[in-house]
DONUBA-699810 format. One record per residue (C-alpha): chain; residue number from 1; residue in one letter; x, z, y. Coordinates in pm, 1 decimal. Example, Ala and Ser with C-alpha at 12.3 -4.5 7.8 and 13.67 -1.06 7.14 Angstrom:
+-------+-----+-----+----------+----------+----------+
| chain |   n | res |       c1 |       c3 |       c2 |
+-------+-----+-----+----------+----------+----------+
|     A |   1 |   a |   1230.0 |    780.0 |   -450.0 |
|     A |   2 |   s |   1367.0 |    714.0 |   -106.0 |
+-------+-----+-----+----------+----------+----------+
This chain:
+-------+-----+-----+----------+----------+----------+
| chain |   n | res |       c1 |       c3 |       c2 |
+-------+-----+-----+----------+----------+----------+
|     A |   1 |   m |  11525.4 |   6228.2 |  11977.6 |
|     A |   2 |   e |  11388.9 |   6538.4 |  11808.4 |
|     A |   3 |   l |  11473.9 |   6566.2 |  11437.3 |
|     A |   4 |   v |  11279.8 |   6782.4 |  11193.6 |
|     A |   5 |   t |  11412.2 |   6906.5 |  10858.9 |
|     A |   6 |   l |  11213.8 |   6777.7 |  10562.1 |
|     A |   7 |   s |  11422.0 |   6934.3 |  10288.8 |
|     A |   8 |   r |  11728.4 |   7147.7 |  10223.2 |
|     A |   9 |   v |  11934.4 |   7074.3 |   9913.7 |
|     A |  10 |   f |  12264.7 |   7199.6 |   9782.5 |
|     A |  11 |   v |  12406.2 |   6884.6 |   9629.1 |
|     A |  12 |   l |  12514.2 |   6588.8 |   9839.9 |
|     A |  13 |   v |  12397.1 |   6333.0 |   9584.7 |
|     A |  14 |   e |  12044.8 |   6479.0 |   9600.2 |
|     A |  15 |   a |  12045.6 |   6447.5 |   9979.0 |
|     A |  16 |   d |  12166.2 |   6087.9 |   9948.0 |
|     A |  17 |   l |  11894.4 |   6005.5 |   9694.2 |
|     A |  18 |   m |  11621.6 |   6147.2 |   9917.0 |
|     A |  19 |   a |  11756.3 |   5965.4 |  10221.9 |
|     A |  20 |   t |  11764.8 |   5639.4 |  10026.0 |
|     A |  21 |   r |  11404.4 |   5685.5 |   9914.3 |
|     A |  22 |   l |  11293.1 |   5751.5 |  10270.6 |
|     A |  23 |   e |  11489.8 |   5461.3 |  10416.5 |
|     A |  24 |   s |  11351.4 |   5218.7 |  10158.7 |
|     A |  25 |   a |  11000.7 |   5319.6 |  10270.9 |
|     A |  26 |   g |  11076.1 |   5245.2 |  10636.0 |
|     A |  27 |   f |  11166.8 |   5595.0 |  10759.5 |
|     A |  28 |   t |  11479.6 |   5687.6 |  10954.2 |
|     A |  29 |   p |  11648.0 |   5973.6 |  10765.3 |
|     A |  30 |   f |  11949.1 |   6173.6 |  10877.5 |
|     A |  31 |   i |  12168.1 |   6403.8 |  10670.0 |
|     A |  32 |   h |  12305.7 |   6709.4 |  10849.5 |
|     A |  33 |   g |  12528.2 |   6997.9 |  10746.3 |
|     A |  34 |   v |  12758.1 |   6805.2 |  10513.7 |
|     A |  35 |   d |  13107.1 |   6848.6 |  10658.3 |
|     A |  36 |   a |  13082.6 |   7221.4 |  10712.1 |
|     A |  37 |   a |  12891.1 |   7291.8 |  10396.3 |
|     A |  38 |   l |  13058.5 |   7107.4 |  10110.8 |
|     A |  39 |   s |  13301.7 |   7253.1 |   9863.6 |
|     A |  40 |   s |  13561.5 |   7036.5 |   9693.9 |
|     A |  41 |   g |  13320.1 |   6986.4 |   9405.8 |
|     A |  42 |   g |  13056.9 |   6827.6 |   9628.7 |
|     A |  43 |   y |  12823.7 |   7124.3 |   9646.4 |
|     A |  44 |   s |  12694.3 |   7296.3 |   9954.4 |
|     A |  45 |   m |  12848.3 |   7634.8 |  10023.9 |
|     A |  46 |   g |  12654.7 |   7692.6 |  10344.6 |
|     A |  47 |   a |  12359.4 |   7928.6 |  10361.3 |
|     A |  48 |   w |  12137.3 |   7653.9 |  10500.0 |
|     A |  49 |   g |  12242.1 |   7384.6 |  10256.7 |
|     A |  50 |   i |  12239.7 |   7015.0 |  10342.1 |
|     A |  51 |   q |  11942.6 |   6916.2 |  10555.4 |
|     A |  52 |   v |  11755.4 |   6587.4 |  10525.6 |
|     A |  53 |   k |  11582.0 |   6518.6 |  10857.3 |
|     A |  54 |   v |  11360.6 |   6254.6 |  11015.7 |
|     A |  55 |   p |  11235.7 |   6199.5 |  11370.8 |
|     A |  56 |   a |  10948.5 |   6430.1 |  11463.2 |
|     A |  57 |   d |  10697.6 |   6145.9 |  11481.1 |
|     A |  58 |   q |  10772.1 |   6052.1 |  11117.2 |
|     A |  59 |   v |  10738.3 |   6399.2 |  10965.8 |
|     A |  60 |   e |  10375.5 |   6388.5 |  10855.7 |
|     A |  61 |   s |  10392.1 |   6045.8 |  10696.3 |
|     A |  62 |   a |  10732.7 |   6116.9 |  10538.4 |
|     A |  63 |   l |  10604.7 |   6435.1 |  10376.9 |
|     A |  64 |   q |  10301.8 |   6246.1 |  10247.3 |
|     A |  65 |   f |  10529.3 |   5976.5 |  10105.4 |
|     A |  66 |   l |  10750.4 |   6229.3 |   9927.7 |
|     A |  67 |   a |  10445.5 |   6400.9 |   9780.1 |
|     A |  68 |   e |  10281.8 |   6081.7 |   9656.9 |
|     A |  69 |   v |  10578.4 |   5878.6 |   9531.9 |
|     A |  70 |   p |  10746.4 |   6028.2 |   9223.7 |
|     A |  71 |   e |  11115.5 |   6104.7 |   9261.3 |
|     A |  72 |   t |  11361.4 |   5963.1 |   9011.8 |
|     A |  73 |   d |  11509.6 |   6248.7 |   8811.3 |
|     A |  74 |   a |  11868.3 |   6125.7 |   8806.3 |
|     A |  75 |   w |  12015.5 |   6454.9 |   8688.7 |
|     A |  76 |   g |  11756.8 |   6491.2 |   8413.5 |
|     A |  77 |   e |  11820.3 |   6139.5 |   8288.3 |
|     A |  78 |   q |  12194.1 |   6204.1 |   8282.0 |
|     A |  79 |   f |  12146.9 |   6532.6 |   8098.6 |
|     A |  80 |   r |  11921.5 |   6371.7 |   7837.5 |
|     A |  81 |   a |  12177.6 |   6098.5 |   7772.7 |
|     A |  82 |   l |  12458.6 |   6353.3 |   7750.7 |
|     A |  83 |   y |  12260.1 |   6572.7 |   7511.1 |
|     A |  84 |   n |  12194.1 |   6276.8 |   7283.4 |
|     A |  85 |   r |  12563.7 |   6185.8 |   7285.9 |
|     A |  86 |   a |  12650.7 |   6544.6 |   7194.9 |
|     A |  87 |   l |  12391.0 |   6547.0 |   6917.1 |
|     A |  88 |   s |  12536.5 |   6227.6 |   6771.6 |
|     A |  89 |   a |  12890.1 |   6364.0 |   6802.0 |
|     A |  90 |   f |  12791.4 |   6683.0 |   6620.5 |
|     A |  91 |   r |  12634.0 |   6489.2 |   6334.7 |
|     A |  92 |   l |  12945.9 |   6271.9 |   6309.4 |
|     A |  93 |   g |  13164.1 |   6576.8 |   6257.9 |
|     A |  94 |   r |  13270.4 |   6675.4 |   6610.5 |
|     A |  95 |   s |  13106.8 |   7007.8 |   6541.2 |
|     A |  96 |   s |  13295.3 |   7245.6 |   6766.3 |
|     A |  97 |   p |  13280.0 |   7319.4 |   7140.1 |
|     A |  98 |   a |  13632.2 |   7183.3 |   7178.3 |
|     A |  99 |   t |  13543.8 |   6840.2 |   7039.3 |
|     A | 100 |   l |  13176.7 |   6797.5 |   7132.5 |
|     A | 101 |   c |  13214.0 |   6643.5 |   7481.5 |
|     A | 102 |   d |  13460.0 |   6416.5 |   7655.7 |
|     A | 103 |   p |  13610.1 |   6519.7 |   7993.5 |
|     A | 104 |   a |  13350.8 |   6333.0 |   8200.4 |
|     A | 105 |   d |  13058.1 |   6495.0 |   8020.0 |
|     A | 106 |   t |  13227.1 |   6834.4 |   8040.6 |
|     A | 107 |   a |  13265.7 |   6796.1 |   8417.1 |
|     A | 108 |   f |  12900.3 |   6693.9 |   8454.7 |
|     A | 109 |   l |  12789.2 |   7001.5 |   8262.6 |
|     A | 110 |   l |  13010.1 |   7241.9 |   8457.6 |
|     A | 111 |   n |  12901.3 |   7095.4 |   8790.9 |
|     A | 112 |   g |  12543.2 |   7175.4 |   8691.3 |
|     A | 113 |   g |  12615.9 |   7529.0 |   8574.0 |
|     A | 114 |   c |  12628.3 |   7462.9 |   8199.3 |
|     A | 115 |   s |  12926.3 |   7531.4 |   7974.8 |
|     A | 116 |   v |  13008.2 |   7315.0 |   7674.6 |
|     A | 117 |   q |  12959.2 |   7626.2 |   7460.6 |
|     A | 118 |   e |  12598.9 |   7657.6 |   7581.0 |
|     A | 119 |   l |  12524.9 |   7293.3 |   7504.7 |
|     A | 120 |   y |  12696.5 |   7327.9 |   7166.2 |
|     A | 121 |   d |  12475.6 |   7623.5 |   7073.9 |
|     A | 122 |   f |  12160.0 |   7428.6 |   7158.5 |
|     A | 123 |   v |  12275.6 |   7122.6 |   6963.4 |
|     A | 124 |   e |  12385.7 |   7326.9 |   6662.0 |
|     A | 125 |   d |  12050.2 |   7504.7 |   6639.2 |
|     A | 126 |   a |  11862.1 |   7177.6 |   6684.0 |
|     A | 127 |   v |  12048.8 |   7034.1 |   6384.9 |
|     A | 128 |   d |  12028.6 |   7347.5 |   6170.0 |
|     A | 129 |   y |  11678.9 |   7472.4 |   6257.1 |
|     A | 130 |   g |  11501.8 |   7185.2 |   6433.8 |
|     A | 131 |   e |  11472.5 |   7377.5 |   6760.8 |
|     A | 132 |   p |  11492.5 |   7409.6 |   7052.5 |
|     A | 133 |   d |  11398.4 |   7053.0 |   7135.3 |
|     A | 134 |   l |  11559.8 |   6849.9 |   7410.0 |
|     A | 135 |   e |  11285.6 |   6904.3 |   7666.9 |
|     A | 136 |   t |  11308.4 |   7281.1 |   7623.7 |
|     A | 137 |   v |  11685.3 |   7268.7 |   7667.1 |
|     A | 138 |   l |  11643.5 |   7048.1 |   7972.5 |
|     A | 139 |   d |  11393.5 |   7286.7 |   8131.0 |
|     A | 140 |   v |  11617.5 |   7587.6 |   8065.7 |
|     A | 141 |   q |  11920.7 |   7414.6 |   8211.1 |
|     A | 142 |   r |  11725.7 |   7293.1 |   8513.3 |
|     A | 143 |   i |  11632.9 |   7653.9 |   8596.3 |
|     A | 144 |   r |  11995.4 |   7761.2 |   8554.7 |
|     A | 145 |   r |  12115.3 |   7463.2 |   8762.3 |
|     A | 146 |   d |  11876.4 |   7539.8 |   9047.0 |
|     A | 147 |   y |  11994.6 |   7901.9 |   9045.7 |
|     A | 148 |   f |  12359.3 |   7793.5 |   9024.0 |
|     A | 149 |   l |  12331.5 |   7554.8 |   9318.7 |
|     A | 150 |   g |  12080.3 |   7744.3 |   9530.5 |
|     A | 151 |   i |  12172.9 |   8109.2 |   9479.0 |
|     A | 152 |   l |  12534.9 |   8092.3 |   9366.1 |
|     A | 153 |   h |  12608.7 |   7792.8 |   9591.9 |
|     A | 154 |   g |  12759.5 |   7589.8 |   9310.2 |
|     A | 155 |   k |  13026.8 |   7845.7 |   9220.0 |
|     A | 156 |   w |  13085.7 |   8011.7 |   8886.3 |
|     A | 157 |   t |  13121.0 |   8387.0 |   8928.4 |
|     A | 158 |   g |  13427.9 |   8402.3 |   8704.8 |
|     A | 159 |   q |  13281.9 |   8699.0 |   8520.4 |
|     A | 160 |   v |  13197.8 |   8724.0 |   8152.0 |
|     A | 161 |   v |  13003.3 |   9025.3 |   8030.2 |
|     A | 162 |   p |  13125.2 |   9153.3 |   7690.8 |
|     A | 163 |   m |  12888.1 |   9170.8 |   7396.0 |
|     A | 164 |   s |  12936.4 |   9547.1 |   7385.0 |
|     A | 165 |   a |  12764.9 |   9579.2 |   7723.8 |
|     A | 166 |   l |  12434.8 |   9437.6 |   7595.2 |
|     A | 167 |   p |  12146.7 |   9648.5 |   7464.7 |
|     A | 168 |   l |  12118.1 |   9653.2 |   7087.2 |
|     A | 169 |   k |  11874.5 |   9419.7 |   6914.4 |
|     A | 170 |   t |  11679.6 |   9725.1 |   6803.3 |
|     A | 171 |   d |  11652.6 |   9876.0 |   7151.3 |
|     A | 172 |   a |  11292.5 |   9878.7 |   7272.9 |
|     A | 173 |   v |  11092.6 |   9923.8 |   7590.3 |
|     A | 174 |   d |  10725.6 |  10024.8 |   7569.4 |
|     A | 175 |   g |  10752.2 |   9977.1 |   7195.2 |
|     A | 176 |   i |  10881.1 |   9618.9 |   7223.4 |
|     A | 177 |   a |  11210.7 |   9581.9 |   7040.6 |
|     A | 178 |   w |  11445.0 |   9296.5 |   7143.0 |
|     A | 179 |   l |  11305.0 |   9277.5 |   7497.1 |
|     A | 180 |   p |  11571.9 |   9492.2 |   7669.7 |
|     A | 181 |   r |  11845.6 |   9273.1 |   7521.4 |
|     A | 182 |   l |  11665.5 |   8950.5 |   7609.5 |
|     A | 183 |   i |  11617.7 |   9056.7 |   7971.9 |
|     A | 184 |   v |  11992.1 |   9108.5 |   8004.5 |
|     A | 185 |   k |  12063.4 |   8780.0 |   7826.8 |
|     A | 186 |   a |  11835.4 |   8590.3 |   8065.2 |
|     A | 187 |   r |  12010.9 |   8739.9 |   8368.3 |
|     A | 188 |   l |  12349.2 |   8648.5 |   8225.1 |
|     A | 189 |   k |  12219.9 |   8296.9 |   8157.6 |
|     A | 190 |   l |  12109.8 |   8258.6 |   8518.4 |
|     A | 191 |   r |  12445.8 |   8382.6 |   8645.1 |
|     A | 192 |   g |  12656.9 |   8193.4 |   8390.5 |
|     A | 193 |   e |  12818.2 |   8513.2 |   8263.9 |
|     A | 194 |   m |  12739.7 |   8500.9 |   7890.7 |
|     A | 195 |   p |  13023.4 |   8554.8 |   7643.3 |
|     A | 196 |   p |  13086.6 |   8268.5 |   7398.3 |
|     A | 197 |   d |  12916.9 |   8450.4 |   7111.0 |
|     A | 198 |   l |  12592.0 |   8496.6 |   7301.4 |
|     A | 199 |   m |  12315.4 |   8236.2 |   7324.7 |
|     A | 200 |   y |  12005.3 |   8245.4 |   7539.5 |
|     A | 201 |   g |  11743.3 |   8093.2 |   7312.1 |
|     A | 202 |   c |  11900.1 |   8191.4 |   6980.9 |
|     A | 203 |   g |  11721.2 |   8219.8 |   6646.7 |
|     A | 204 |   g |  11604.4 |   8567.8 |   6739.5 |
|     A | 205 |   d |  11487.4 |   8486.9 |   7091.4 |
|     A | 206 |   r |  11265.4 |   8195.5 |   6995.6 |
|     A | 207 |   p |  11031.7 |   8368.9 |   6747.4 |
|     A | 208 |   f |  11021.7 |   8678.0 |   6967.1 |
|     A | 209 |   l |  10903.1 |   8477.4 |   7266.6 |
|     A | 210 |   r |  10648.2 |   8293.7 |   7055.8 |
|     A | 211 |   r |  10501.9 |   8628.1 |   6952.2 |
|     A | 212 |   m |  10485.3 |   8723.0 |   7318.2 |
|     A | 213 |   g |  10309.1 |   8396.5 |   7409.4 |
|     A | 214 |   l |  10610.1 |   8280.8 |   7610.9 |
|     A | 215 |   t |  10866.3 |   8000.4 |   7612.4 |
|     A | 216 |   l |  11239.1 |   7998.9 |   7679.2 |
|     A | 217 |   p |  11199.1 |   7833.2 |   8021.9 |
|     A | 218 |   g |  10897.7 |   8046.1 |   8110.0 |
|     A | 219 |   f |  11073.2 |   8374.5 |   8036.8 |
|     A | 220 |   l |  11383.6 |   8265.3 |   8226.0 |
|     A | 221 |   e |  11164.8 |   8190.6 |   8527.6 |
|     A | 222 |   q |  11002.3 |   8532.6 |   8499.9 |
|     A | 223 |   v |  11338.8 |   8706.1 |   8500.2 |
|     A | 224 |   r |  11456.0 |   8494.6 |   8792.0 |
|     A | 225 |   d |  11144.4 |   8566.1 |   8995.6 |
|     A | 226 |   c |  11140.4 |   8941.0 |   8920.3 |
|     A | 227 |   g |  11505.3 |   8992.5 |   9007.8 |
|     A | 228 |   d |  11618.4 |   9345.0 |   8918.7 |
|     A | 229 |   d |  11265.2 |   9473.5 |   8862.9 |
|     A | 230 |   d |  11267.4 |   9545.1 |   8489.3 |
|     A | 231 |   l |  10921.4 |   9700.7 |   8504.6 |
|     A | 232 |   a |  10770.7 |   9382.6 |   8647.4 |
|     A | 233 |   i |  10927.3 |   9178.1 |   8366.6 |
|     A | 234 |   v |  10803.2 |   9416.5 |   8098.9 |
|     A | 235 |   e |  10451.2 |   9420.1 |   8239.2 |
|     A | 236 |   a |  10444.5 |   9040.1 |   8259.2 |
|     A | 237 |   v |  10556.1 |   9015.3 |   7896.3 |
|     A | 238 |   k |  10291.6 |   9265.1 |   7786.1 |
|     A | 239 |   r |  10018.9 |   9070.5 |   7967.6 |
|     A | 240 |   s |  10131.3 |   8749.1 |   7803.5 |
|     A | 241 |   r |  10146.8 |   8916.0 |   7459.8 |
|     A | 242 |   d |   9800.4 |   9064.9 |   7496.5 |
|     A | 243 |   a |   9653.9 |   8731.9 |   7607.5 |
|     A | 244 |   a |   9820.0 |   8553.2 |   7313.3 |
|     A | 245 |   t |   9681.3 |   8796.9 |   7056.5 |
|     A | 246 |   r |   9319.6 |   8805.6 |   7174.2 |
+-------+-----+-----+----------+----------+----------+
């Protein structure tokens, strides 16, 4: 029987969820690449990830099913619930990274590429300044999680870049102050290498991006997609700024 790969994922639970969806709709899914690919944390370390396959004669209808039937966002639902618990904890006085989350929530965050410090910073600013909102935080963390699982294969790099290595807030490129620093911050966010005193999406980043006609998730995606090409990022920001000010 010829099997065709429908999807490659980097988390076993995601492969299981997709297989369950397919099986409940009458398809015959298979999961390949698990034993050789998984780390102890349950994440794929193999270059090809974990493959969800179906028989060749089911491919067309299975792809149509996956496109038409919405997928349950289990991770997103868990993150929303965790965020709300952290927000409540902060308001009740557990207002430090050390006390914000219990061990289970801490493990969930780390397995998705988010430190408790990062969540704490988002929660603290939400309480103090009313932003960023939960959906913005969720979108930012989803981009980081996808990068963490897909590019870094579910492994923290173990590196933390010191604050002294960042461009100054006043440094500018093409007359745009703050942008050189924010580009570096976004890359560190993607790689999970920010020092504790640094926040992607801080009280300086948010108004800057609004002036540029951008959002926190949107800029993070730009930096991810442009890689090391600073010029491409700068040009994209300038285009967005010009369109926003017309």
